N, CA, C and O atoms as a DFTB+ gen file, in Angstrom:
720 C
 N C O
     1  1      93.236      11.165      13.186
     2  2      92.132      11.913      12.703
     3  2      90.808      11.194      12.893
     4  3      89.798      11.795      13.259
     5  1      90.833      10.026      12.660
     6  2      89.586       9.317      12.838
     7  2      89.242       9.144      14.301
     8  3      88.090       8.890      14.652
     9  1      90.224       9.280      15.137
    10  2      89.947       9.145      16.547
    11  2      89.387      10.432      17.144
    12  3      89.084      10.472      18.336
    13  1      89.249      11.443      16.370
    14  2      88.764      12.708      16.879
    15  2      87.311      12.568      17.293
    16  3      86.530      11.921      16.595
    17  1      86.947      13.144      18.378
    18  2      85.551      13.031      18.824
    19  2      84.607      13.816      17.904
    20  3      84.926      14.909      17.436
    21  1      83.461      13.230      17.669
    22  2      82.439      13.871      16.816
    23  2      81.730      14.951      17.602
    24  3      81.532      14.835      18.811
    25  1      81.370      15.949      16.936
    26  2      80.669      17.021      17.633
    27  2      79.228      16.596      17.904
    28  3      78.706      15.672      17.281
    29  1      78.631      17.260      18.803
    30  2      77.268      16.918      19.202
    31  2      76.284      17.249      18.087
    32  3      75.234      16.611      18.001
    33  1      76.575      18.193      17.258
    34  2      75.686      18.565      16.154
    35  2      75.554      17.446      15.145
    36  3      74.462      17.195      14.635
    37  1      76.647      16.774      14.854
    38  2      76.615      15.700      13.871
    39  2      75.813      14.516      14.390
    40  3      75.093      13.890      13.612
    41  1      75.906      14.197      15.624
    42  2      75.201      13.046      16.178
    43  2      73.697      13.302      16.299
    44  3      72.908      12.368      16.159
    45  1      73.299      14.505      16.546
    46  2      71.881      14.783      16.713
    47  2      71.159      14.869      15.366
    48  3      69.928      14.878      15.337
    49  1      71.876      14.932      14.276
    50  2      71.240      15.026      12.951
    51  2      71.102      13.636      12.351
    52  3      71.953      13.188      11.582
    53  1      70.047      12.979      12.704
    54  2      69.730      11.695      12.093
    55  2      68.384      11.837      11.426
    56  3      67.442      12.316      12.059
    57  1      68.251      11.436      10.154
    58  2      67.014      11.588       9.406
    59  2      66.255      10.279       9.286
    60  3      66.677       9.233       9.779
    61  1      65.121      10.380       8.614
    62  2      64.263       9.205       8.384
    63  2      64.944       8.241       7.409
    64  3      64.850       7.024       7.568
    65  1      65.617       8.778       6.417
    66  2      66.277       7.957       5.398
    67  2      67.739       7.824       5.791
    68  3      68.480       8.805       5.843
    69  1      68.136       6.584       6.067
    70  2      69.508       6.344       6.509
    71  2      70.317       5.594       5.468
    72  3      71.543       5.699       5.436
    73  1      69.627       4.824       4.601
    74  2      70.367       4.016       3.624
    75  2      69.876       4.335       2.226
    76  3      68.790       4.890       2.057
    77  1      70.672       3.985       1.218
    78  2      70.218       4.192      -0.168
    79  2      68.961       3.374      -0.501
    80  3      68.150       3.801      -1.324
    81  1      68.798       2.240       0.109
    82  2      67.604       1.403      -0.127
    83  2      66.340       2.125       0.351
    84  3      65.310       2.090      -0.322
    85  1      66.421       2.768       1.497
    86  2      65.292       3.538       2.012
    87  2      65.005       4.738       1.120
    88  3      63.847       5.111       0.934
    89  1      66.029       5.331       0.581
    90  2      65.857       6.460      -0.327
    91  2      65.093       6.034      -1.581
    92  3      64.188       6.742      -2.024
    93  1      65.444       4.905      -2.144
    94  2      64.754       4.399      -3.339
    95  2      63.288       4.081      -3.025
    96  3      62.416       4.353      -3.850
    97  1      63.006       3.523      -1.876
    98  2      61.631       3.195      -1.487
    99  2      60.785       4.462      -1.363
   100  3      59.631       4.478      -1.792
   101  1      61.334       5.499      -0.794
   102  2      60.598       6.749      -0.633
   103  2      60.348       7.395      -1.997
   104  3      59.263       7.929      -2.225
   105  1      61.317       7.360      -2.903
   106  2      61.155       7.941      -4.241
   107  2      60.067       7.189      -5.020
   108  3      59.219       7.819      -5.651
   109  1      60.084       5.874      -4.983
   110  2      59.070       5.078      -5.695
   111  2      57.693       5.325      -5.095
   112  3      56.721       5.492      -5.831
   113  1      57.599       5.352      -3.776
   114  2      56.309       5.577      -3.116
   115  2      55.763       6.963      -3.425
   116  3      54.548       7.143      -3.505
   117  1      56.626       7.926      -3.598
   118  2      56.158       9.280      -3.888
   119  2      55.515       9.374      -5.275
   120  3      54.752      10.304      -5.536
   121  1      55.811       8.436      -6.154
   122  2      55.151       8.397      -7.461
   123  2      53.939       7.463      -7.462
   124  3      52.916       7.792      -8.063
   125  1      54.030       6.327      -6.815
   126  2      52.979       5.308      -6.845
   127  2      51.764       5.734      -6.020
   128  3      50.633       5.577      -6.479
   129  1      51.965       6.255      -4.846
   130  2      50.847       6.610      -3.965
   131  2      49.927       7.647      -4.610
   132  3      48.714       7.441      -4.572
   133  1      50.412       8.755      -5.205
   134  2      49.490       9.695      -5.855
   135  2      48.728       9.081      -7.030
   136  3      47.560       9.403      -7.248
   137  1      49.383       8.199      -7.784
   138  2      48.694       7.548      -8.911
   139  2      47.559       6.674      -8.394
   140  3      46.464       6.695      -8.956
   141  1      47.795       5.919      -7.351
   142  2      46.752       5.058      -6.772
   143  2      45.606       5.916      -6.231
   144  3      44.441       5.563      -6.410
   145  1      45.910       7.012      -5.588
   146  2      44.874       7.896      -5.056
   147  2      44.034       8.487      -6.185
   148  3      42.813       8.579      -6.061
   149  1      44.668       8.887      -7.277
   150  2      43.932       9.434      -8.427
   151  2      43.012       8.375      -9.026
   152  3      41.865       8.677      -9.353
   153  1      43.483       7.163      -9.172
   154  2      42.656       6.078      -9.721
   155  2      41.462       5.810      -8.806
   156  3      40.349       5.603      -9.290
   157  1      41.677       5.813      -7.517
   158  2      40.583       5.581      -6.580
   159  2      39.554       6.713      -6.640
   160  3      38.354       6.454      -6.547
   161  1      39.997       7.948      -6.791
   162  2      39.067       9.075      -6.913
   163  2      38.243       8.986      -8.193
   164  3      37.047       9.275      -8.185
   165  1      38.875       8.592      -9.280
   166  2      38.147       8.440     -10.553
   167  2      37.082       7.360     -10.409
   168  3      35.952       7.552     -10.859
   169  1      37.411       6.247      -9.802
   170  2      36.423       5.184      -9.600
   171  2      35.288       5.643      -8.693
   172  3      34.131       5.287      -8.919
   173  1      35.604       6.417      -7.687
   174  2      34.571       6.911      -6.782
   175  2      33.609       7.844      -7.513
   176  3      32.397       7.748      -7.322
   177  1      34.121       8.729      -8.332
   178  2      33.278       9.683      -9.053
   179  2      32.443       8.976     -10.118
   180  3      31.284       9.337     -10.324
   181  1      32.998       7.990     -10.790
   182  2      32.291       7.303     -11.881
   183  2      31.477       6.121     -11.385
   184  3      30.898       5.410     -12.207
   185  1      31.402       5.876     -10.102
   186  2      30.730       4.694      -9.566
   187  2      29.242       4.665      -9.901
   188  3      28.711       3.591     -10.182
   189  1      28.551       5.802      -9.883
   190  2      27.103       5.817     -10.100
   191  2      26.709       5.475     -11.531
   192  3      25.553       5.120     -11.764
   193  1      27.604       5.564     -12.486
   194  2      27.245       5.244     -13.867
   195  2      27.408       3.763     -14.181
   196  3      27.050       3.320     -15.272
   197  1      27.937       3.004     -13.248
   198  2      28.094       1.568     -13.474
   199  2      26.803       0.855     -13.109
   200  3      26.189       1.189     -12.096
   201  1      26.371      -0.125     -13.911
   202  2      25.139      -0.852     -13.571
   203  2      25.342      -1.700     -12.319
   204  3      26.435      -2.199     -12.049
   205  1      24.277      -1.842     -11.579
   206  2      24.326      -2.642     -10.361
   207  2      24.419      -4.119     -10.705
   208  3      24.037      -4.536     -11.798
   209  1      24.918      -4.892      -9.788
   210  2      25.036      -6.325      -9.989
   211  2      23.648      -6.928     -10.170
   212  3      22.736      -6.629      -9.399
   213  1      23.488      -7.765     -11.171
   214  2      22.213      -8.406     -11.435
   215  2      21.235      -7.539     -12.199
   216  3      20.109      -7.969     -12.444
   217  1      21.617      -6.348     -12.579
   218  2      20.710      -5.463     -13.303
   219  2      20.777      -5.778     -14.792
   220  3      21.798      -6.242     -15.298
   221  1      19.678      -5.519     -15.477
   222  2      19.643      -5.750     -16.922
   223  2      19.737      -4.437     -17.694
   224  3      19.240      -4.337     -18.815
   225  1      20.370      -3.438     -17.100
   226  2      20.432      -2.112     -17.708
   227  2      21.198      -2.098     -19.024
   228  3      20.931      -1.255     -19.880
   229  1      22.120      -2.994     -19.195
   230  2      22.937      -2.964     -20.404
   231  2      22.574      -4.065     -21.396
   232  3      23.304      -4.265     -22.367
   233  1      21.475      -4.783     -21.187
   234  2      21.076      -5.790     -22.156
   235  2      20.595      -5.098     -23.427
   236  3      20.216      -3.927     -23.399
   237  1      20.610      -5.813     -24.519
   238  2      20.226      -5.231     -25.805
   239  2      18.786      -4.732     -25.779
   240  3      18.488      -3.687     -26.357
   241  1      17.891      -5.460     -25.117
   242  2      16.492      -5.050     -25.062
   243  2      16.329      -3.748     -24.269
   244  3      15.572      -2.864     -24.670
   245  1      17.034      -3.637     -23.157
   246  2      16.925      -2.430     -22.336
   247  2      17.464      -1.212     -23.069
   248  3      16.875      -0.132     -23.013
   249  1      18.575      -1.388     -23.748
   250  2      19.151      -0.272     -24.491
   251  2      18.213       0.134     -25.623
   252  3      17.995       1.324     -25.850
   253  1      17.660      -0.843     -26.332
   254  2      16.730      -0.535     -27.432
   255  2      15.485       0.174     -26.908
   256  3      14.975       1.082     -27.566
   257  1      14.991      -0.217     -25.751
   258  2      13.818       0.420     -25.164
   259  2      14.111       1.873     -24.787
   260  3      13.245       2.736     -24.931
   261  1      15.322       2.148     -24.308
   262  2      15.672       3.511     -23.917
   263  2      15.892       4.428     -25.108
   264  3      15.656       5.632     -25.003
   265  1      16.335       3.894     -26.235
   266  2      16.646       4.764     -27.367
   267  2      15.573       4.748     -28.448
   268  3      15.759       5.344     -29.509
   269  1      14.456       4.076     -28.197
   270  2      13.405       4.043     -29.214
   271  2      12.766       5.409     -29.388
   272  3      12.831       6.255     -28.496
   273  1      12.167       5.613     -30.511
   274  2      11.506       6.882     -30.789
   275  2      10.292       7.052     -29.899
   276  3       9.645       6.080     -29.509
   277  1      10.000       8.285     -29.588
   278  2       8.839       8.590     -28.756
   279  2       7.610       8.620     -29.650
   280  3       7.666       9.120     -30.774
   281  1       6.518       8.094     -29.160
   282  2       5.263       8.144     -29.897
   283  2       5.091       7.012     -30.884
   284  3       4.404       7.176     -31.893
   285  1       5.697       5.867     -30.621
   286  2       5.535       4.724     -31.509
   287  2       4.091       4.233     -31.402
   288  3       3.572       4.070     -30.298
   289  1       3.456       4.001     -32.518
   290  2       2.061       3.585     -32.526
   291  2       1.906       2.256     -33.234
   292  3       2.621       1.943     -34.186
   293  1       0.963       1.492     -32.749
   294  2       0.572       0.256     -33.421
   295  2      -0.750       0.522     -34.117
   296  3      -1.705       0.991     -33.497
   297  1      -0.802       0.228     -35.381
   298  2      -2.002       0.488     -36.156
   299  2      -2.726      -0.816     -36.432
   300  3      -2.115      -1.831     -36.768
   301  1      -4.047      -0.765     -36.283
   302  2      -4.888      -1.914     -36.605
   303  2      -5.570      -1.633     -37.931
   304  3      -5.932      -0.495     -38.227
   305  1      -5.740      -2.663     -38.714
   306  2      -6.458      -2.525     -39.968
   307  2      -7.950      -2.576     -39.653
   308  3      -8.472      -3.634     -39.301
   309  1      -8.634      -1.450     -39.775
   310  2     -10.055      -1.402     -39.441
   311  2     -10.901      -2.161     -40.449
   312  3     -12.082      -2.403     -40.201
   313  1     -10.333      -2.534     -41.558
   314  2     -11.083      -3.259     -42.576
   315  2     -10.958      -4.771     -42.416
   316  3     -11.659      -5.513     -43.104
   317  1     -10.103      -5.239     -41.548
   318  2      -9.908      -6.672     -41.344
   319  2     -10.933      -7.180     -40.339
   320  3     -10.675      -7.207     -39.135
   321  1     -12.111      -7.589     -40.847
   322  2     -13.219      -8.008     -39.992
   323  2     -12.883      -9.303     -39.254
   324  3     -13.389      -9.529     -38.154
   325  1     -12.048     -10.149     -39.832
   326  2     -11.729     -11.430     -39.206
   327  2     -10.947     -11.253     -37.907
   328  3     -11.102     -12.051     -36.982
   329  1     -10.122     -10.237     -37.827
   330  2      -9.321     -10.041     -36.621
   331  2     -10.056      -9.219     -35.564
   332  3      -9.554      -9.065     -34.451
   333  1     -11.231      -8.691     -35.891
   334  2     -11.986      -7.885     -34.935
   335  2     -12.665      -8.774     -33.903
   336  3     -13.022      -9.920     -34.177
   337  1     -12.830      -8.222     -32.726
   338  2     -13.435      -8.954     -31.614
   339  2     -14.953      -8.972     -31.737
   340  3     -15.564      -8.061     -32.295
   341  1     -15.538     -10.029     -31.203
   342  2     -16.997     -10.122     -31.178
   343  2     -17.529      -9.232     -30.054
   344  3     -16.770      -8.740     -29.219
   345  1     -18.835      -9.039     -30.054
   346  2     -19.455      -8.228     -29.011
   347  2     -19.223      -8.813     -27.623
   348  3     -18.972      -8.072     -26.673
   349  1     -19.304     -10.125     -27.501
   350  2     -19.099     -10.767     -26.209
   351  2     -17.648     -10.612     -25.738
   352  3     -17.403     -10.396     -24.551
   353  1     -16.680     -10.723     -26.671
   354  2     -15.274     -10.551     -26.299
   355  2     -14.998      -9.124     -25.814
   356  3     -14.281      -8.924     -24.834
   357  1     -15.569      -8.140     -26.506
   358  2     -15.378      -6.749     -26.095
   359  2     -16.047      -6.526     -24.742
   360  3     -15.483      -5.856     -23.878
   361  1     -17.234      -7.077     -24.552
   362  2     -17.930      -6.950     -23.268
   363  2     -17.072      -7.533     -22.143
   364  3     -16.901      -6.897     -21.103
   365  1     -16.532      -8.738     -22.347
   366  2     -15.722      -9.386     -21.310
   367  2     -14.461      -8.578     -21.003
   368  3     -13.995      -8.572     -19.864
   369  1     -13.912      -7.905     -21.998
   370  2     -12.679      -7.150     -21.800
   371  2     -12.933      -5.759     -21.241
   372  3     -12.255      -5.338     -20.303
   373  1     -13.903      -5.035     -21.805
   374  2     -14.055      -3.613     -21.531
   375  2     -15.252      -3.285     -20.636
   376  3     -15.159      -2.389     -19.797
   377  1     -16.348      -3.976     -20.794
   378  2     -17.610      -3.530     -20.193
   379  2     -18.013      -4.284     -18.931
   380  3     -18.814      -3.782     -18.143
   381  1     -17.474      -5.466     -18.733
   382  2     -17.957      -6.342     -17.665
   383  2     -17.733      -5.769     -16.267
   384  3     -18.501      -6.080     -15.357
   385  1     -16.721      -4.957     -16.073
   386  2     -16.430      -4.428     -14.736
   387  2     -17.630      -3.678     -14.164
   388  3     -17.943      -3.821     -12.982
   389  1     -18.299      -2.890     -14.985
   390  2     -19.438      -2.107     -14.482
   391  2     -20.778      -2.765     -14.797
   392  3     -21.675      -2.773     -13.954
   393  1     -20.923      -3.314     -15.997
   394  2     -22.230      -3.821     -16.419
   395  2     -22.542      -5.207     -15.861
   396  3     -23.672      -5.671     -16.011
   397  1     -21.602      -5.878     -15.233
   398  2     -21.901      -7.148     -14.556
   399  2     -22.268      -6.916     -13.101
   400  3     -23.023      -7.693     -12.516
   401  1     -21.736      -5.850     -12.514
   402  2     -21.971      -5.589     -11.088
   403  2     -22.945      -4.448     -10.837
   404  3     -23.474      -4.315      -9.734
   405  1     -23.185      -3.623     -11.849
   406  2     -24.031      -2.453     -11.668
   407  2     -23.283      -1.289     -11.029
   408  3     -23.906      -0.374     -10.491
   409  1     -21.960      -1.317     -11.084
   410  2     -21.141      -0.269     -10.468
   411  2     -21.405       1.076     -11.136
   412  3     -21.630       1.143     -12.344
   413  1     -21.375       2.129     -10.356
   414  2     -21.529       3.516     -10.823
   415  2     -22.846       3.736     -11.566
   416  3     -22.928       4.599     -12.440
   417  1     -23.863       2.968     -11.228
   418  2     -25.179       3.154     -11.827
   419  2     -25.351       2.528     -13.194
   420  3     -26.343       2.799     -13.871
   421  1     -24.411       1.698     -13.619
   422  2     -24.506       1.050     -14.931
   423  2     -25.600      -0.015     -14.894
   424  3     -25.705      -0.753     -13.914
   425  1     -26.420      -0.106     -15.950
   426  2     -27.431      -1.168     -15.968
   427  2     -26.766      -2.530     -16.111
   428  3     -25.881      -2.717     -16.946
   429  1     -27.203      -3.477     -15.288
   430  2     -26.609      -4.816     -15.315
   431  2     -27.028      -5.560     -16.582
   432  3     -28.125      -5.373     -17.109
   433  1     -26.125      -6.398     -17.043
   434  2     -26.417      -7.244     -18.194
   435  2     -27.563      -8.186     -17.820
   436  3     -27.482      -8.887     -16.811
   437  1     -28.611      -8.209     -18.611
   438  2     -29.755      -9.073     -18.369
   439  2     -30.883      -8.425     -17.575
   440  3     -31.945      -9.031     -17.431
   441  1     -30.689      -7.218     -17.056
   442  2     -31.711      -6.514     -16.296
   443  2     -32.610      -5.757     -17.281
   444  3     -32.323      -4.620     -17.654
   445  1     -33.714      -6.416     -17.697
   446  2     -34.585      -5.850     -18.740
   447  2     -35.233      -4.548     -18.290
   448  3     -35.434      -3.649     -19.106
   449  1     -35.560      -4.433     -17.022
   450  2     -36.213      -3.213     -16.540
   451  2     -35.263      -2.015     -16.642
   452  3     -35.692      -0.914     -16.987
   453  1     -34.004      -2.219     -16.351
   454  2     -33.042      -1.125     -16.414
   455  2     -32.690      -0.768     -17.865
   456  3     -32.384       0.385     -18.169
   457  1     -32.733      -1.755     -18.748
   458  2     -32.350      -1.519     -20.136
   459  2     -33.518      -1.014     -20.996
   460  3     -33.280      -0.410     -22.042
   461  1     -34.764      -1.245     -20.587
   462  2     -35.932      -0.895     -21.423
   463  2     -35.937       0.571     -21.857
   464  3     -36.111       0.827     -23.048
   465  1     -35.755       1.553     -20.961
   466  2     -35.761       2.945     -21.434
   467  2     -34.573       3.255     -22.354
   468  3     -34.681       4.105     -23.238
   469  1     -33.482       2.592     -22.156
   470  2     -32.314       2.823     -23.004
   471  2     -32.519       2.216     -24.392
   472  3     -32.092       2.781     -25.399
   473  1     -33.177       1.060     -24.427
   474  2     -33.419       0.398     -25.716
   475  2     -34.394       1.200     -26.577
   476  3     -34.334       1.139     -27.805
   477  1     -35.285       1.945     -25.941
   478  2     -36.257       2.753     -26.692
   479  2     -35.561       3.864     -27.483
   480  3     -36.084       4.324     -28.498
   481  1     -34.383       4.294     -27.020
   482  2     -33.672       5.366     -27.733
   483  2     -33.054       4.869     -29.027
   484  3     -32.750       5.669     -29.912
   485  1     -32.864       3.562     -29.155
   486  2     -32.345       2.987     -30.392
   487  2     -30.837       2.737     -30.354
   488  3     -30.119       3.190     -29.462
   489  1     -30.400       1.995     -31.365
   490  2     -28.994       1.582     -31.452
   491  2     -28.060       2.783     -31.582
   492  3     -27.027       2.837     -30.916
   493  1     -28.413       3.740     -32.430
   494  2     -27.518       4.881     -32.671
   495  2     -27.277       5.684     -31.391
   496  3     -26.152       6.117     -31.142
   497  1     -28.308       5.886     -30.583
   498  2     -28.142       6.635     -29.333
   499  2     -27.299       5.838     -28.330
   500  3     -26.466       6.408     -27.625
   501  1     -27.518       4.524     -28.272
   502  2     -26.719       3.680     -27.379
   503  2     -25.243       3.681     -27.799
   504  3     -24.348       3.782     -26.960
   505  1     -25.008       3.567     -29.102
   506  2     -23.636       3.579     -29.600
   507  2     -22.979       4.930     -29.326
   508  3     -21.820       4.987     -28.916
   509  1     -23.718       6.018     -29.553
   510  2     -23.187       7.357     -29.303
   511  2     -22.817       7.530     -27.826
   512  3     -21.772       8.097     -27.507
   513  1     -23.673       7.043     -26.933
   514  2     -23.380       7.131     -25.495
   515  2     -22.134       6.317     -25.146
   516  3     -21.341       6.721     -24.295
   517  1     -21.968       5.177     -25.800
   518  2     -20.805       4.328     -25.527
   519  2     -19.524       4.970     -26.035
   520  3     -18.495       4.946     -25.360
   521  1     -19.595       5.539     -27.221
   522  2     -18.388       6.117     -27.814
   523  2     -17.971       7.422     -27.144
   524  3     -16.779       7.671     -26.962
   525  1     -18.940       8.255     -26.776
   526  2     -18.620       9.573     -26.221
   527  2     -18.696       9.621     -24.706
   528  3     -18.201      10.563     -24.087
   529  1     -19.308       8.621     -24.108
   530  2     -19.454       8.594     -22.655
   531  2     -20.759       9.238     -22.230
   532  3     -21.285      10.121     -22.907
   533  1     -21.275       8.777     -21.093
   534  2     -22.529       9.333     -20.574
   535  2     -22.584       9.053     -19.083
   536  3     -22.340       7.929     -18.644
   537  1     -22.903      10.078     -18.308
   538  2     -22.970       9.902     -16.858
   539  2     -21.602       9.510     -16.313
   540  3     -20.614      10.203     -16.554
   541  1     -21.543       8.406     -15.584
   542  2     -20.286       7.922     -15.006
   543  2     -19.466       7.076     -15.976
   544  3     -18.320       6.737     -15.684
   545  1     -20.046       6.732     -17.132
   546  2     -19.330       5.899     -18.094
   547  2     -18.384       6.767     -18.924
   548  3     -18.791       7.770     -19.510
   549  1     -17.135       6.365     -18.961
   550  2     -16.159       7.105     -19.759
   551  2     -16.325       6.764     -21.232
   552  3     -16.936       5.753     -21.581
   553  1     -15.782       7.607     -22.083
   554  2     -15.863       7.390     -23.530
   555  2     -15.051       6.155     -23.909
   556  3     -13.925       5.971     -23.448
   557  1     -15.636       5.321     -24.747
   558  2     -14.959       4.109     -25.207
   559  2     -14.329       4.312     -26.587
   560  3     -13.463       3.538     -26.994
   561  1     -14.758       5.341     -27.298
   562  2     -14.225       5.606     -28.632
   563  2     -12.764       5.991     -28.570
   564  3     -12.341       6.708     -27.663
   565  1     -11.982       5.512     -29.545
   566  2     -10.566       5.826     -29.604
   567  2      -9.723       5.001     -28.653
   568  3      -8.531       5.265     -28.497
   569  1     -10.312       4.021     -28.023
   570  2      -9.576       3.179     -27.076
   571  2      -8.978       1.966     -27.761
   572  3      -8.514       2.040     -28.899
   573  1      -8.997       0.851     -27.052
   574  2      -8.402      -0.376     -27.568
   575  2      -9.231      -1.014     -28.675
   576  3      -8.720      -1.834     -29.438
   577  1     -10.509      -0.644     -28.769
   578  2     -11.398      -1.267     -29.738
   579  2     -11.906      -0.245     -30.743
   580  3     -12.028       0.941     -30.437
   581  1     -12.198      -0.719     -31.938
   582  2     -12.730       0.174     -32.970
   583  2     -14.197       0.483     -32.666
   584  3     -14.821      -0.171     -31.830
   585  1     -14.730       1.481     -33.351
   586  2     -16.144       1.836     -33.161
   587  2     -17.044       0.663     -33.529
   588  3     -18.074       0.446     -32.891
   589  1     -16.662      -0.088     -34.551
   590  2     -17.435      -1.259     -34.973
   591  2     -17.474      -2.299     -33.849
   592  3     -18.526      -2.878     -33.580
   593  1     -16.326      -2.541     -33.186
   594  2     -16.281      -3.516     -32.100
   595  2     -17.094      -3.035     -30.897
   596  3     -17.755      -3.841     -30.241
   597  1     -17.056      -1.747     -30.602
   598  2     -17.875      -1.194     -29.515
   599  2     -19.358      -1.361     -29.869
   600  3     -20.176      -1.675     -29.004
   601  1     -19.694      -1.150     -31.136
   602  2     -21.073      -1.362     -31.590
   603  2     -21.512      -2.799     -31.392
   604  3     -22.649      -3.053     -30.993
   605  1     -20.627      -3.736     -31.665
   606  2     -20.936      -5.153     -31.437
   607  2     -21.213      -5.409     -29.947
   608  3     -22.123      -6.163     -29.603
   609  1     -20.434      -4.784     -29.080
   610  2     -20.641      -4.968     -27.640
   611  2     -21.974      -4.373     -27.204
   612  3     -22.663      -4.949     -26.362
   613  1     -22.346      -3.218     -27.773
   614  2     -23.633      -2.592     -27.448
   615  2     -24.772      -3.526     -27.839
   616  3     -25.711      -3.721     -27.068
   617  1     -24.690      -4.100     -29.031
   618  2     -25.731      -5.029     -29.497
   619  2     -25.766      -6.266     -28.605
   620  3     -26.846      -6.744     -28.257
   621  1     -24.606      -6.788     -28.232
   622  2     -24.546      -7.963     -27.361
   623  2     -25.251      -7.682     -26.035
   624  3     -26.087      -8.472     -25.599
   625  1     -24.913      -6.544     -25.384
   626  2     -25.523      -6.224     -24.090
   627  2     -27.023      -5.965     -24.235
   628  3     -27.814      -6.407     -23.402
   629  1     -27.416      -5.247     -25.296
   630  2     -28.834      -4.933     -25.491
   631  2     -29.640      -6.201     -25.717
   632  3     -30.712      -6.370     -25.137
   633  1     -29.134      -7.084     -26.549
   634  2     -29.870      -8.320     -26.858
   635  2     -29.916      -9.274     -25.667
   636  3     -30.880     -10.027     -25.531
   637  1     -28.912      -9.265     -24.813
   638  2     -28.930     -10.091     -23.602
   639  2     -29.863      -9.494     -22.544
   640  3     -30.183     -10.146     -21.550
   641  1     -30.294      -8.253     -22.768
   642  2     -31.129      -7.550     -21.790
   643  2     -32.522      -7.252     -22.332
   644  3     -33.172      -6.305     -21.890
   645  1     -32.981      -8.053     -23.285
   646  2     -34.346      -7.925     -23.782
   647  2     -34.475      -7.186     -25.100
   648  3     -35.593      -7.041     -25.595
   649  1     -33.416      -6.724     -25.678
   650  2     -33.479      -6.008     -26.954
   651  2     -33.457      -6.956     -28.133
   652  3     -33.165      -8.143     -27.987
   653  1     -33.765      -6.430     -29.288
   654  2     -33.747      -7.221     -30.517
   655  2     -33.013      -6.426     -31.599
   656  3     -33.560      -6.189     -32.676
   657  1     -31.796      -6.023     -31.315
   658  2     -31.019      -5.224     -32.260
   659  2     -30.265      -6.125     -33.224
   660  3     -29.822      -7.216     -32.866
   661  1     -30.128      -5.642     -34.462
   662  2     -29.363      -6.372     -35.469
   663  2     -27.876      -6.086     -35.291
   664  3     -27.482      -4.999     -34.867
   665  1     -27.069      -7.071     -35.619
   666  2     -25.604      -6.910     -35.576
   667  2     -25.215      -5.788     -36.538
   668  3     -25.719      -5.745     -37.660
   669  1     -24.333      -4.883     -36.123
   670  2     -23.953      -3.783     -37.022
   671  2     -23.214      -4.306     -38.242
   672  3     -22.556      -5.346     -38.193
   673  1     -23.332      -3.574     -39.326
   674  2     -22.652      -3.943     -40.579
   675  2     -21.168      -3.679     -40.459
   676  3     -20.746      -2.688     -39.862
   677  1     -20.379      -4.574     -41.032
   678  2     -18.936      -4.397     -41.022
   679  2     -18.583      -3.170     -41.841
   680  3     -19.257      -2.868     -42.826
   681  1     -17.519      -2.446     -41.439
   682  2     -17.128      -1.268     -42.207
   683  2     -16.708      -1.665     -43.626
   684  3     -16.099      -2.713     -43.841
   685  1     -17.049      -0.797     -44.587
   686  2     -16.687      -1.069     -45.975
   687  2     -15.170      -0.879     -46.122
   688  3     -14.582      -0.002     -45.490
   689  1     -14.555      -1.705     -46.957
   690  2     -13.126      -1.545     -47.173
   691  2     -12.829      -0.169     -47.784
   692  3     -13.632       0.374     -48.543
   693  1     -11.681       0.369     -47.444
   694  2     -11.293       1.687     -47.967
   695  2     -11.119       1.602     -49.466
   696  3     -10.814       0.538     -50.006
   697  1     -11.315       2.735     -50.146
   698  2     -11.219       2.765     -51.601
   699  2      -9.824       2.388     -52.075
   700  3      -9.688       1.730     -53.107
   701  1      -8.794       2.784     -51.356
   702  2      -7.432       2.463     -51.779
   703  2      -7.169       0.970     -51.664
   704  3      -6.418       0.417     -52.468
   705  1      -7.772       0.306     -50.680
   706  2      -7.584      -1.122     -50.523
   707  2      -8.295      -1.871     -51.634
   708  3      -7.829      -2.935     -52.042
   709  1      -9.407      -1.354     -52.137
   710  2     -10.164      -2.019     -53.184
   711  2      -9.441      -1.944     -54.515
   712  3      -9.610      -2.836     -55.346
   713  1      -8.648      -0.921     -54.745
   714  2      -7.976      -0.759     -56.036
   715  2      -6.686      -1.549     -56.117
   716  3      -6.128      -1.665     -57.208
   717  1      -6.191      -2.086     -55.046
   718  2      -4.907      -2.813     -55.066
   719  2      -5.047      -4.166     -55.650
   720  3      -4.065      -4.904     -55.740
């Protein structure tokens, strides 16, 4: 019986899996390969949410900056005369760009001829022009400096340009501050 010749059909039927070991390898691969592909797809989709190398996106300061409330304001005590800037300091910070060079038609510091007609209008008119703006000069009121500090700068520039204006009076302390 065993010597009987095999039919041609049996010999032509040879498959990819010939041994039990190959069968086990194919079964394991059929589970592992899809899992690896799924993990790779998840990483590909979530890649843009990961911070770049060397970035500080996840530091405590960066996170705090992103979640802070909108419209945070710093308040200055307008009654604290000691912390207020002098006229020269305000001039050096805010006014020197135009009034030192004469840019945009601004009268230069020390140019008595240019300042004479302006000085005739008086301190209140000069301060009003500074706070609300005039010509090419933008309004300075409501900016980095208080109205009192802008007034000090006006007096500084006027007096350096031939004027004889008195230093403005410091603002009176608020009534609530006086009762404490």
